[in-house]
Residue, then its C-alpha position, 0 to 999 in steps of 0.5 A: s500500500w501507499s503507507l507501507r511504501r512511505v514507511a519503507a522509503s523513510s527507513g531507507l529500505a527502499r534504497r537497497p539495491r536489487p539482487g544482481v545490481r552492484a551498489m555504487s562505491r567510492p573509487a579507491s585512491a590511485s596507486a603512486l606506482d601507477s599514477g605518480m604523486r606530488f612531492g610538495p610542488i613537484a610532480i613525480p612520475a610513477s617511473q621514479i617511484f620504487a616502493e609504496t605503502s598505504l601512507s608512504v612511498g619510496l622514490v629515487n633522488l634527483k641529486p644523490v649524495v652517496p650510491g643508494h641515497v633515496l627518499i621516503v615520502s608521506k603520501r599526504v602532502v604536508p610540510r612539517f613532521h608534526d603535521l603527520t598523524d601517528d599512523e603516518t609517522a609510524d608508516l613513514w619510519s617503518l618503510a624507511k627502516r625496510v628500505g635502508h636495510a635492503l639498500e645497505g645490502r644492495v650497495g655493499a654498505t655497512s651502515v645507514t644514515f636516516a636524515l629528516q630536515d623539518g622546516p626551511q631553517a633545518g635545510q628542508t628545500v621541498p615543503h613535504v615531509h620526507v626522510h633521506v636514506l643514505p647507505r654508508v661505508a667506512g671512510d666515505f667522508a673525511d668528517n662523518d658529519d659532512i654527510y649532513r652538509e651534503v644532504e642540505a646542499s643536494g636539496e631539490r628545487e621545483g623545476e629541476r626534476s622535470a628538466d632534462a639533466d642529461g648534459h649535467a649528469a654525465r658519468d665518467a670512469t673517475k666517478e665510477t671509481q669513487k663508488t667503489k666500496g670503502r672509497r671517499f666520495d666526491p660531493d660535487a660529482e655525486r650531487v649533479a642533477r640526474s636525467a629522468a631516464e637515469m632515475a627511472a632505471e634506478a627505480a626499476e632496479l629497486r622495485p623487485l626488492f620491495 
């Protein structure tokens, strides 16, 4: 009757989908490994991302200070560490731990430096929370604390990653010998901006590890 239909509609019963009809659902968020992501104001293509969780991603670095230097970034674009939720904080460091352990073995390192620059006065150049993961070997820097100065000097600026850096990223035999385990690095040679092709190739090599 009309009165029964009115009661059913007001209770929500009339909105139940018919058998065999699929209810509409909110689409799942796109995977960064498929669609890329924003790193602050910088567009990161999927080809430069090597690891992903529900809240964090691992992406290759434009100007690595040492071999295996990568970034762990929160998926949500927030500038400061205190902006992260507890779940995001735990996830960010959990992925950093996994990546650091895997890269230490991959590049023949014996230690790992984790660095987080929280705010511009701390050396942060991209306003998006991220952790630097840097595999270390004995004697890689004359002064161990030089690593932090080099991380700051290697900071990325908007527009650098999108430019074709092939002309500035040439590798020569001298630089390759600097990457030999136990040898000191030349920071000026290490932190040149790499090309998109170089970064994509490294990300492709790292993805199977995660």
